[in-house]
N, C-alpha and C positions, 0 to 999 in steps of 0.2 A: 470449440465443442458444440456439437449439435445439441440445442435444448430439446430435453425429452422428459418424461414422466419419471425418468430415473436420475435426474439431476438434484441436486440440493444447494442449499444457500446458507451462509452465515452473515449475520448482522450484528454490528457492535456500535453503541451510541456512546460516546463521552462527551463530557463539557469540560471546556478549557478557558481559562481566564486569559483571552487573547483576541486578536482581531481575525476576521476571515482572510484578509490578505497575508497575514503572518502565518496562519494555519496553511493556506495554499502553498505560500513559498516554502514552508518547511518540508511539504511533500515534494515539490517540483525542483527544488534547487539542491544540486548535488552537495554542496559545501555544507548546506544546513542538515539534510537527511542523514549525512555521515555521523553527525553529532549524536544523534539519538537512535539512529537504526543501525550504525556500523555497516552501511551500504550507501551509495550514491544512486540516485533515480536520474538517468542521463536520457534527455530527449529534447527537441525544441518544443514539445507539448502542443504541436499543432495537429488537429484531426487528420488521421491517416499516416502520421509519422510513426517510426518505431521508438521504443523505449527500452532501456536496459538497466537492470538492478546489478551494480558492479560493487563488490566487496570492497571496502574502504580499508584496504591494507597492502602489503606489498606485492600479494599475488594479484589484485586486481581482477579477480575472476568474475565472469559474467554469469550469474546464478539464475536470473529469471528474464525474460523477454516478454514483448508483446507490442500491441499497436494502441495509439491514441485513438478512442473511438469519439470522444466528446471532451472539449476543454473550455470551460467557461469561467475564467478566474473572476473573482476568488471564490466562487460559490459551488462549482461542480467539476469534477474530473472524472472521466470514464475510461479504463484502459481494459485490453485483454491481457492475460497473465499465464504464462507456462514456464516450466523448467527450461533452462538454456538447451538442456540435453535432448528436450522434446520439441525444439522450434519447429521442426518440419513436420510435426504431427498436427493436423489442424484440429483432431479430436482432443488433444491435450490442453488446449486453451480454456481457461475459465474466464470471468469477467470480474472487475472490481469497480465499484462506483463510490467516490468520495463525495459526499453532501455536506457542505459548509454553510450555516445558517447562524446569523446573529441572533443571540438568545439572551434578552436583557443586557447585562454587561459583560457578556461571555460569548462563546461559540460552541453550538452544538455541532459536532462532527459525527456522521453516520457513515460507516464503512459497511457496505454490502459486496461481499464476495459470493458470486452465484455461478451458476453452470458448472458446478462442480460435480464429479462422479462420487456418489456417496460411498465412503468407506476408503477411498483412494489415498495415496500418500500425501498428495496435495491437500485434499480434504482435512486429513488429520493433522498435517502440518500447520495449516492456516489456522486451525481452531485453537493451536496452542500459541502460534506466532502472533497473531494480530493483537489479542489482548495485552501482551507485554510491550509490543511495538508502539502500540496507541498510548499506553501508560508512560512510556518512555518519552513519547512526543510531547505528551502533556506535561511531564516533569521538565522537560527541556524548555518548553514555552513560558512556563510559569516560574522556573527557578534559575535556568541556564544551565541546568546539569541533567542529562539523559541517565537512564538506567543502563545495567549491563544486560542488552537483550540476548547475550549468549550464555547467561547464566543457567545452569542446570539444576533441577531441583536435588537437595540432599538427600 
């Protein structure tokens, strides 16, 4: 997406009783991400490489795609992000930055999702999605059990 005055961003900060290495691996290793996210994040995580967000069920559908912009394990990961159905549209891409910082005996994870079109389906979706995904990540790292990220409000 071309950055303009009409773009918006979402920032979520969460504290996790874990290590930076474990948090980074939970985001980038498919077999771990599937346990708390219901999806696998698949890539070699080298700058310039593609990544895919693959549903961790029998359909194995690719739901999100993007490119690795920056990867500095275990402290920072920057990726572009778009619905797989819009992979060929350069304006459909937003950017996600994971900043992982030691904080006393825990980790402060800051997720910044920016270059979003205000009011778009992606903007609305991530504002609902990131809080539950990151809560599930925290739960999984601290207790070994993730949350149901597909739960709907009653």
